[in-house]
C-alpha positions as protocol buffer text, in pm:
chain_id: "A"
residue {
  index: 1
  type: MET
  ca { x: -264 y: 2097 z: 858 }
}
residue {
  index: 2
  type: ALA
  ca { x: -573 y: 1878 z: 770 }
}
residue {
  index: 3
  type: ALA
  ca { x: -646 y: 1656 z: 1066 }
}
residue {
  index: 4
  type: ALA
  ca { x: -658 y: 1277 z: 990 }
}
residue {
  index: 5
  type: PRO
  ca { x: -1009 y: 1103 z: 901 }
}
residue {
  index: 6
  type: PRO
  ca { x: -1187 y: 892 z: 1144 }
}
residue {
  index: 7
  type: PRO
  ca { x: -1096 y: 541 z: 1128 }
}
residue {
  index: 8
  type: GLN
  ca { x: -1338 y: 357 z: 923 }
}
residue {
  index: 9
  type: ALA
  ca { x: -1532 y: 61 z: 1073 }
}
residue {
  index: 10
  type: GLY
  ca { x: -1509 y: -283 z: 916 }
}
residue {
  index: 11
  type: GLY
  ca { x: -1310 y: -427 z: 593 }
}
residue {
  index: 12
  type: PHE
  ca { x: -1281 y: -336 z: 241 }
}
residue {
  index: 13
  type: VAL
  ca { x: -1294 y: -608 z: -5 }
}
residue {
  index: 14
  type: LEU
  ca { x: -1181 y: -470 z: -376 }
}
residue {
  index: 15
  type: PHE
  ca { x: -1280 y: -777 z: -642 }
}
residue {
  index: 16
  type: LEU
  ca { x: -1164 y: -756 z: -987 }
}
residue {
  index: 17
  type: HIS
  ca { x: -1336 y: -949 z: -1259 }
}
residue {
  index: 18
  type: GLY
  ca { x: -1193 y: -1134 z: -1557 }
}
residue {
  index: 19
  type: SER
  ca { x: -1119 y: -1033 z: -1883 }
}
residue {
  index: 20
  type: GLY
  ca { x: -1491 y: -978 z: -2068 }
}
residue {
  index: 21
  type: GLY
  ca { x: -1670 y: -964 z: -1743 }
}
residue {
  index: 22
  type: SER
  ca { x: -1779 y: -630 z: -1571 }
}
residue {
  index: 23
  type: GLY
  ca { x: -1777 y: -518 z: -1207 }
}
residue {
  index: 24
  type: GLU
  ca { x: -2180 y: -577 z: -1217 }
}
residue {
  index: 25
  type: GLU
  ca { x: -2163 y: -956 z: -1314 }
}
residue {
  index: 26
  type: ILE
  ca { x: -1895 y: -1039 z: -1083 }
}
residue {
  index: 27
  type: GLY
  ca { x: -2085 y: -862 z: -778 }
}
residue {
  index: 28
  type: ALA
  ca { x: -2379 y: -1036 z: -838 }
}
residue {
  index: 29
  type: GLU
  ca { x: -2173 y: -1362 z: -776 }
}
residue {
  index: 30
  type: VAL
  ca { x: -1978 y: -1220 z: -478 }
}
residue {
  index: 31
  type: ALA
  ca { x: -2167 y: -965 z: -292 }
}
residue {
  index: 32
  type: PRO
  ca { x: -2473 y: -1211 z: -171 }
}
residue {
  index: 33
  type: TYR
  ca { x: -2216 y: -1379 z: 63 }
}
residue {
  index: 34
  type: PHE
  ca { x: -2172 y: -1061 z: 223 }
}
residue {
  index: 35
  type: ALA
  ca { x: -2533 y: -966 z: 231 }
}
residue {
  index: 36
  type: ALA
  ca { x: -2662 y: -1041 z: 553 }
}
residue {
  index: 37
  type: PRO
  ca { x: -2774 y: -777 z: 777 }
}
residue {
  index: 38
  type: GLU
  ca { x: -2468 y: -880 z: 1015 }
}
residue {
  index: 39
  type: LEU
  ca { x: -2231 y: -872 z: 738 }
}
residue {
  index: 40
  type: ALA
  ca { x: -2344 y: -536 z: 514 }
}
residue {
  index: 41
  type: SER
  ca { x: -2243 y: -268 z: 803 }
}
residue {
  index: 42
  type: SER
  ca { x: -1865 y: -506 z: 850 }
}
residue {
  index: 43
  type: VAL
  ca { x: -1780 y: -556 z: 470 }
}
residue {
  index: 44
  type: ARG
  ca { x: -1786 y: -308 z: 223 }
}
residue {
  index: 45
  type: LEU
  ca { x: -1737 y: -408 z: -154 }
}
residue {
  index: 46
  type: SER
  ca { x: -1596 y: -258 z: -461 }
}
residue {
  index: 47
  type: PHE
  ca { x: -1668 y: -412 z: -821 }
}
residue {
  index: 48
  type: PRO
  ca { x: -1505 y: -175 z: -1091 }
}
residue {
  index: 49
  type: THR
  ca { x: -1508 y: -261 z: -1464 }
}
residue {
  index: 50
  type: ALA
  ca { x: -1184 y: -274 z: -1682 }
}
residue {
  index: 51
  type: PRO
  ca { x: -1138 y: -57 z: -1997 }
}
residue {
  index: 52
  type: THR
  ca { x: -1262 y: -215 z: -2327 }
}
residue {
  index: 53
  type: VAL
  ca { x: -964 y: -313 z: -2544 }
}
residue {
  index: 54
  type: PRO
  ca { x: -1003 y: -418 z: -2906 }
}
residue {
  index: 55
  type: ILE
  ca { x: -971 y: -831 z: -2881 }
}
residue {
  index: 56
  type: ALA
  ca { x: -594 y: -974 z: -2926 }
}
residue {
  index: 57
  type: CYS
  ca { x: -508 y: -1303 z: -2837 }
}
residue {
  index: 58
  type: TYR
  ca { x: -256 y: -1469 z: -3028 }
}
residue {
  index: 59
  type: GLY
  ca { x: -139 y: -1815 z: -2974 }
}
residue {
  index: 60
  type: CYS
  ca { x: -414 y: -1951 z: -2917 }
}
residue {
  index: 61
  type: ASN
  ca { x: -417 y: -2326 z: -2900 }
}
residue {
  index: 62
  type: LEU
  ca { x: -747 y: -2459 z: -2764 }
}
residue {
  index: 63
  type: LEU
  ca { x: -993 y: -2485 z: -3060 }
}
residue {
  index: 64
  type: CYS
  ca { x: -1316 y: -2371 z: -2893 }
}
residue {
  index: 65
  type: CYS
  ca { x: -1078 y: -2037 z: -2750 }
}
residue {
  index: 66
  type: PHE
  ca { x: -963 y: -1993 z: -3093 }
}
residue {
  index: 67
  type: ALA
  ca { x: -1279 y: -2022 z: -3298 }
}
residue {
  index: 68
  type: LEU
  ca { x: -1449 y: -1754 z: -3039 }
}
residue {
  index: 69
  type: TRP
  ca { x: -1133 y: -1519 z: -3072 }
}
residue {
  index: 70
  type: MET
  ca { x: -1161 y: -1541 z: -3462 }
}
residue {
  index: 71
  type: LEU
  ca { x: -1534 y: -1485 z: -3428 }
}
residue {
  index: 72
  type: LEU
  ca { x: -1489 y: -1177 z: -3222 }
}
residue {
  index: 73
  type: LYS
  ca { x: -1176 y: -1031 z: -3392 }
}
residue {
  index: 74
  type: ALA
  ca { x: -1384 y: -1076 z: -3738 }
}
residue {
  index: 75
  type: ARG
  ca { x: -1679 y: -872 z: -3575 }
}
residue {
  index: 76
  type: ASP
  ca { x: -1441 y: -611 z: -3470 }
}
residue {
  index: 77
  type: VAL
  ca { x: -1552 y: -643 z: -3108 }
}
residue {
  index: 78
  type: VAL
  ca { x: -1356 y: -496 z: -2820 }
}
residue {
  index: 79
  type: ILE
  ca { x: -1388 y: -683 z: -2449 }
}
residue {
  index: 80
  type: THR
  ca { x: -1282 y: -531 z: -2127 }
}
residue {
  index: 81
  type: ALA
  ca { x: -948 y: -625 z: -1979 }
}
residue {
  index: 82
  type: TRP
  ca { x: -722 y: -482 z: -1759 }
}
residue {
  index: 83
  type: PHE
  ca { x: -452 y: -587 z: -1962 }
}
residue {
  index: 84
  type: GLY
  ca { x: -373 y: -757 z: -2277 }
}
residue {
  index: 85
  type: ILE
  ca { x: -435 y: -1135 z: -2353 }
}
residue {
  index: 86
  type: SER
  ca { x: -79 y: -1292 z: -2484 }
}
residue {
  index: 87
  type: GLU
  ca { x: -234 y: -1644 z: -2540 }
}
residue {
  index: 88
  type: VAL
  ca { x: -457 y: -1902 z: -2480 }
}
residue {
  index: 89
  type: PRO
  ca { x: -406 y: -2081 z: -2245 }
}
residue {
  index: 90
  type: ILE
  ca { x: -191 y: -1896 z: -1984 }
}
residue {
  index: 91
  type: THR
  ca { x: 55 y: -2127 z: -1885 }
}
residue {
  index: 92
  type: ALA
  ca { x: 317 y: -2085 z: -1617 }
}
residue {
  index: 93
  type: LYS
  ca { x: 540 y: -1967 z: -1912 }
}
residue {
  index: 94
  type: THR
  ca { x: 296 y: -1704 z: -2011 }
}
residue {
  index: 95
  type: VAL
  ca { x: 468 y: -1390 z: -2055 }
}
residue {
  index: 96
  type: ARG
  ca { x: 263 y: -1047 z: -2013 }
}
residue {
  index: 97
  type: ASP
  ca { x: 313 y: -699 z: -2118 }
}
residue {
  index: 98
  type: GLU
  ca { x: 500 y: -552 z: -1851 }
}
residue {
  index: 99
  type: LYS
  ca { x: 374 y: -213 z: -1900 }
}
residue {
  index: 100
  type: GLU
  ca { x: 32 y: -282 z: -1941 }
}
residue {
  index: 101
  type: VAL
  ca { x: 15 y: -478 z: -1626 }
}
residue {
  index: 102
  type: LEU
  ca { x: 185 y: -202 z: -1438 }
}
residue {
  index: 103
  type: LYS
  ca { x: -71 y: 65 z: -1576 }
}
residue {
  index: 104
  type: ALA
  ca { x: -315 y: -135 z: -1404 }
}
residue {
  index: 105
  type: VAL
  ca { x: -147 y: -206 z: -1110 }
}
residue {
  index: 106
  type: GLU
  ca { x: -152 y: 178 z: -1094 }
}
residue {
  index: 107
  type: TYR
  ca { x: -492 y: 187 z: -1123 }
}
residue {
  index: 108
  type: VAL
  ca { x: -541 y: -51 z: -822 }
}
residue {
  index: 109
  type: HIS
  ca { x: -310 y: 129 z: -581 }
}
residue {
  index: 110
  type: GLY
  ca { x: -517 y: 450 z: -673 }
}
residue {
  index: 111
  type: LEU
  ca { x: -843 y: 283 z: -524 }
}
residue {
  index: 112
  type: ILE
  ca { x: -653 y: 173 z: -243 }
}
residue {
  index: 113
  type: ASP
  ca { x: -478 y: 471 z: -137 }
}
residue {
  index: 114
  type: LYS
  ca { x: -805 y: 664 z: -164 }
}
residue {
  index: 115
  type: GLU
  ca { x: -946 y: 402 z: 74 }
}
residue {
  index: 116
  type: ILE
  ca { x: -685 y: 432 z: 321 }
}
residue {
  index: 117
  type: ALA
  ca { x: -715 y: 829 z: 314 }
}
residue {
  index: 118
  type: SER
  ca { x: -1071 y: 771 z: 367 }
}
residue {
  index: 119
  type: GLY
  ca { x: -939 y: 607 z: 690 }
}
residue {
  index: 120
  type: THR
  ca { x: -973 y: 269 z: 621 }
}
residue {
  index: 121
  type: SER
  ca { x: -660 y: 38 z: 823 }
}
residue {
  index: 122
  type: PRO
  ca { x: -443 y: -156 z: 536 }
}
residue {
  index: 123
  type: SER
  ca { x: -476 y: -443 z: 784 }
}
residue {
  index: 124
  type: ASP
  ca { x: -843 y: -410 z: 674 }
}
residue {
  index: 125
  type: ILE
  ca { x: -801 y: -399 z: 308 }
}
residue {
  index: 126
  type: PHE
  ca { x: -870 y: -712 z: 105 }
}
residue {
  index: 127
  type: VAL
  ca { x: -790 y: -734 z: -279 }
}
residue {
  index: 128
  type: CYS
  ca { x: -918 y: -985 z: -448 }
}
residue {
  index: 129
  type: GLY
  ca { x: -1006 y: -1134 z: -846 }
}
residue {
  index: 130
  type: LEU
  ca { x: -1145 y: -1400 z: -1060 }
}
residue {
  index: 131
  type: SER
  ca { x: -891 y: -1480 z: -1370 }
}
residue {
  index: 132
  type: GLN
  ca { x: -714 y: -1167 z: -1542 }
}
residue {
  index: 133
  type: GLY
  ca { x: -840 y: -1006 z: -1228 }
}
residue {
  index: 134
  type: GLY
  ca { x: -683 y: -1240 z: -996 }
}
residue {
  index: 135
  type: ALA
  ca { x: -359 y: -1208 z: -1195 }
}
residue {
  index: 136
  type: LEU
  ca { x: -403 y: -830 z: -1124 }
}
residue {
  index: 137
  type: ALA
  ca { x: -463 y: -837 z: -775 }
}
residue {
  index: 138
  type: ILE
  ca { x: -168 y: -1019 z: -686 }
}
residue {
  index: 139
  type: ALA
  ca { x: 57 y: -778 z: -915 }
}
residue {
  index: 140
  type: SER
  ca { x: -99 y: -515 z: -690 }
}
residue {
  index: 141
  type: VAL
  ca { x: -25 y: -641 z: -378 }
}
residue {
  index: 142
  type: LEU
  ca { x: 299 y: -766 z: -443 }
}
residue {
  index: 143
  type: LEU
  ca { x: 382 y: -398 z: -588 }
}
residue {
  index: 144
  type: TYR
  ca { x: 220 y: -230 z: -298 }
}
residue {
  index: 145
  type: PRO
  ca { x: 460 y: -86 z: -21 }
}
residue {
  index: 146
  type: LYS
  ca { x: 248 y: -148 z: 278 }
}
residue {
  index: 147
  type: THR
  ca { x: 75 y: -485 z: 452 }
}
residue {
  index: 148
  type: LEU
  ca { x: -295 y: -510 z: 374 }
}
residue {
  index: 149
  type: GLY
  ca { x: -525 y: -750 z: 523 }
}
residue {
  index: 150
  type: GLY
  ca { x: -512 y: -1005 z: 207 }
}
residue {
  index: 151
  type: CYS
  ca { x: -507 y: -1092 z: -116 }
}
residue {
  index: 152
  type: VAL
  ca { x: -737 y: -1395 z: -274 }
}
residue {
  index: 153
  type: VAL
  ca { x: -718 y: -1522 z: -637 }
}
residue {
  index: 154
  type: PHE
  ca { x: -922 y: -1726 z: -825 }
}
residue {
  index: 155
  type: SER
  ca { x: -844 y: -1941 z: -1151 }
}
residue {
  index: 156
  type: GLY
  ca { x: -548 y: -1659 z: -1184 }
}
residue {
  index: 157
  type: SER
  ca { x: -138 y: -1658 z: -1241 }
}
residue {
  index: 158
  type: VAL
  ca { x: 107 y: -1399 z: -1156 }
}
residue {
  index: 159
  type: PRO
  ca { x: 144 y: -1206 z: -1421 }
}
residue {
  index: 160
  type: LEU
  ca { x: 540 y: -1028 z: -1390 }
}
residue {
  index: 161
  type: ARG
  ca { x: 849 y: -1225 z: -1424 }
}
residue {
  index: 162
  type: LYS
  ca { x: 1064 y: -1338 z: -1105 }
}
residue {
  index: 163
  type: THR
  ca { x: 1273 y: -1053 z: -1174 }
}
residue {
  index: 164
  type: PHE
  ca { x: 1015 y: -810 z: -991 }
}
residue {
  index: 165
  type: ALA
  ca { x: 1118 y: -1027 z: -700 }
}
residue {
  index: 166
  type: ASP
  ca { x: 1349 y: -698 z: -591 }
}
residue {
  index: 167
  type: LYS
  ca { x: 1069 y: -499 z: -600 }
}
residue {
  index: 168
  type: VAL
  ca { x: 832 y: -666 z: -367 }
}
residue {
  index: 169
  type: SER
  ca { x: 863 y: -471 z: -38 }
}
residue {
  index: 170
  type: ARG
  ca { x: 933 y: -637 z: 303 }
}
residue {
  index: 171
  type: GLU
  ca { x: 574 y: -509 z: 390 }
}
residue {
  index: 172
  type: ALA
  ca { x: 459 y: -645 z: 106 }
}
residue {
  index: 173
  type: ARG
  ca { x: 548 y: -973 z: 171 }
}
residue {
  index: 174
  type: LYS
  ca { x: 368 y: -1004 z: 467 }
}
residue {
  index: 175
  type: THR
  ca { x: 48 y: -969 z: 306 }
}
residue {
  index: 176
  type: PRO
  ca { x: -123 y: -1322 z: 342 }
}
residue {
  index: 177
  type: VAL
  ca { x: -281 y: -1512 z: 14 }
}
residue {
  index: 178
  type: LEU
  ca { x: -530 y: -1757 z: -60 }
}
residue {
  index: 179
  type: TRP
  ca { x: -519 y: -1956 z: -415 }
}
residue {
  index: 180
  type: PHE
  ca { x: -815 y: -2134 z: -549 }
}
residue {
  index: 181
  type: HIS
  ca { x: -723 y: -2307 z: -878 }
}
residue {
  index: 182
  type: GLY
  ca { x: -934 y: -2592 z: -994 }
}
residue {
  index: 183
  type: MET
  ca { x: -705 y: -2873 z: -1165 }
}
residue {
  index: 184
  type: ALA
  ca { x: -928 y: -2931 z: -1467 }
}
residue {
  index: 185
  type: ASP
  ca { x: -881 y: -2523 z: -1585 }
}
residue {
  index: 186
  type: GLY
  ca { x: -838 y: -2499 z: -1944 }
}
residue {
  index: 187
  type: LEU
  ca { x: -809 y: -2105 z: -1957 }
}
residue {
  index: 188
  type: VAL
  ca { x: -548 y: -2067 z: -1666 }
}
residue {
  index: 189
  type: LEU
  ca { x: -390 y: -2399 z: -1675 }
}
residue {
  index: 190
  type: PHE
  ca { x: -347 y: -2557 z: -1324 }
}
residue {
  index: 191
  type: GLU
  ca { x: 28 y: -2530 z: -1341 }
}
residue {
  index: 192
  type: ALA
  ca { x: 18 y: -2149 z: -1344 }
}
residue {
  index: 193
  type: GLY
  ca { x: -145 y: -2128 z: -1014 }
}
residue {
  index: 194
  type: HIS
  ca { x: 64 y: -2384 z: -889 }
}
residue {
  index: 195
  type: ALA
  ca { x: 364 y: -2162 z: -989 }
}
residue {
  index: 196
  type: GLY
  ca { x: 203 y: -1857 z: -888 }
}
residue {
  index: 197
  type: CYS
  ca { x: 190 y: -2003 z: -510 }
}
residue {
  index: 198
  type: ALA
  ca { x: 564 y: -2179 z: -532 }
}
residue {
  index: 199
  type: PHE
  ca { x: 679 y: -1810 z: -650 }
}
residue {
  index: 200
  type: LEU
  ca { x: 507 y: -1635 z: -333 }
}
residue {
  index: 201
  type: GLU
  ca { x: 634 y: -1883 z: -92 }
}
residue {
  index: 202
  type: GLU
  ca { x: 1007 y: -1854 z: -236 }
}
residue {
  index: 203
  type: LEU
  ca { x: 920 y: -1452 z: -124 }
}
residue {
  index: 204
  type: GLY
  ca { x: 848 y: -1560 z: 223 }
}
residue {
  index: 205
  type: MET
  ca { x: 456 y: -1509 z: 177 }
}
residue {
  index: 206
  type: THR
  ca { x: 205 y: -1702 z: 308 }
}
residue {
  index: 207
  type: CYS
  ca { x: 1 y: -1884 z: 39 }
}
residue {
  index: 208
  type: GLU
  ca { x: -256 y: -2097 z: 95 }
}
residue {
  index: 209
  type: PHE
  ca { x: -358 y: -2330 z: -203 }
}
residue {
  index: 210
  type: LYS
  ca { x: -686 y: -2449 z: -241 }
}
residue {
  index: 211
  type: ALA
  ca { x: -681 y: -2744 z: -525 }
}
residue {
  index: 212
  type: TYR
  ca { x: -1026 y: -2877 z: -678 }
}
residue {
  index: 213
  type: PRO
  ca { x: -921 y: -3187 z: -918 }
}
residue {
  index: 214
  type: THR
  ca { x: -1248 y: -3145 z: -1104 }
}
residue {
  index: 215
  type: LEU
  ca { x: -1334 y: -2797 z: -1161 }
}
residue {
  index: 216
  type: GLY
  ca { x: -1249 y: -2593 z: -1477 }
}
residue {
  index: 217
  type: HIS
  ca { x: -1224 y: -2236 z: -1527 }
}
residue {
  index: 218
  type: SER
  ca { x: -1517 y: -2149 z: -1281 }
}
residue {
  index: 219
  type: MET
  ca { x: -1588 y: -1990 z: -947 }
}
residue {
  index: 220
  type: ILE
  ca { x: -1804 y: -2205 z: -779 }
}
residue {
  index: 221
  type: ASP
  ca { x: -2004 y: -2165 z: -382 }
}
residue {
  index: 222
  type: GLU
  ca { x: -1757 y: -2396 z: -221 }
}
residue {
  index: 223
  type: GLU
  ca { x: -1497 y: -2177 z: -295 }
}
residue {
  index: 224
  type: LEU
  ca { x: -1714 y: -1867 z: -219 }
}
residue {
  index: 225
  type: ARG
  ca { x: -1822 y: -2005 z: 140 }
}
residue {
  index: 226
  type: TYR
  ca { x: -1426 y: -2044 z: 203 }
}
residue {
  index: 227
  type: PHE
  ca { x: -1340 y: -1723 z: 77 }
}
residue {
  index: 228
  type: GLN
  ca { x: -1617 y: -1534 z: 260 }
}
residue {
  index: 229
  type: GLN
  ca { x: -1497 y: -1696 z: 589 }
}
residue {
  index: 230
  type: TRP
  ca { x: -1112 y: -1653 z: 538 }
}
residue {
  index: 231
  type: ILE
  ca { x: -1242 y: -1285 z: 491 }
}
residue {
  index: 232
  type: LEU
  ca { x: -1446 y: -1233 z: 812 }
}
residue {
  index: 233
  type: ASN
  ca { x: -1171 y: -1416 z: 1035 }
}
residue {
  index: 234
  type: ARG
  ca { x: -937 y: -1186 z: 938 }
}
residue {
  index: 235
  type: LEU
  ca { x: -1149 y: -899 z: 1023 }
}
residue {
  index: 236
  type: GLY
  ca { x: -1230 y: -1084 z: 1350 }
}
residue {
  index: 237
  type: ILE
  ca { x: -1572 y: -1162 z: 1275 }
}
residue {
  index: 238
  type: SER
  ca { x: -1707 y: -1446 z: 1414 }
}
residue {
  index: 239
  type: GLY
  ca { x: -2058 y: -1612 z: 1479 }
}
residue {
  index: 240
  type: ILE
  ca { x: -2150 y: -1590 z: 1128 }
}
residue {
  index: 241
  type: THR
  ca { x: -2501 y: -1865 z: 1099 }
}
residue {
  index: 242
  type: GLU
  ca { x: -2580 y: -2047 z: 733 }
}
residue {
  index: 243
  type: ASN
  ca { x: -2845 y: -1766 z: 672 }
}
residue {
  index: 244
  type: ALA
  ca { x: -2571 y: -1506 z: 615 }
}
residue {
  index: 245
  type: ARG
  ca { x: -2465 y: -1723 z: 299 }
}
residue {
  index: 246
  type: PRO
  ca { x: -2644 y: -1794 z: -21 }
}
residue {
  index: 247
  type: SER
  ca { x: -2831 y: -2094 z: -45 }
}
residue {
  index: 248
  type: SER
  ca { x: -2764 y: -2143 z: -440 }
}
residue {
  index: 249
  type: SER
  ca { x: -2443 y: -2266 z: -618 }
}
residue {
  index: 250
  type: SER
  ca { x: -2262 y: -2013 z: -796 }
}
residue {
  index: 251
  type: GLN
  ca { x: -2069 y: -2045 z: -1107 }
}
residue {
  index: 252
  type: HIS
  ca { x: -1891 y: -1782 z: -1321 }
}
residue {
  index: 253
  type: LYS
  ca { x: -1674 y: -1844 z: -1628 }
}
residue {
  index: 254
  type: ASP
  ca { x: -1507 y: -1568 z: -1845 }
}
residue {
  index: 255
  type: LEU
  ca { x: -1224 y: -1564 z: -2122 }
}
residue {
  index: 256
  type: GLN
  ca { x: -924 y: -1558 z: -1947 }
}
């Protein structure tokens, strides 16, 4: 019988980008918040890139989004996406292809399982994401059989029907969630984020919801600073100075 791997020190943050993005791009936004010497050895980061798929966005009723979709489709362009984009904007009632979502969830679960097999405690693992990446992050946490350190959603939504509630284990419901959403978001509407957090609370989960009245579909420095501290608090890491935080603001947008 093989010996169990020695415990991995510190935490592990898996961050999933939005559609049309990449791990490299989102990593450039997030990694600086954990780059200080006092953090680099305590928090390990992973930024995978989604596979490429043909652009397929139906029901676009935002003129700018529809124009972009038509341009991309006319040029036979493919984009990175964890699963198909059914419509823009995403609302509280948007329905995704569940088979595609579950396939993406399996991929994320494989990354989590690999990290646990290497010696990391589930309580030190955080699954996070922006937009479609945030939707995949929360779906992956809901369907994972163990309690994780936490889940952080930026401008995302729950991509599963409420009928999946019965598949959310008692252990998964103990994973805390932090949710950021701009009230001026025109791609993933605020109602979608608010409804997602309400659904989690119906499951008995803890969901801290941070609303920003003038923020659109973007990720800003204020959110990322709060996100950083939230992760560190759960890892029991304290005494971080301002030198451990980027001085410039960060802002990221994606297709969905």
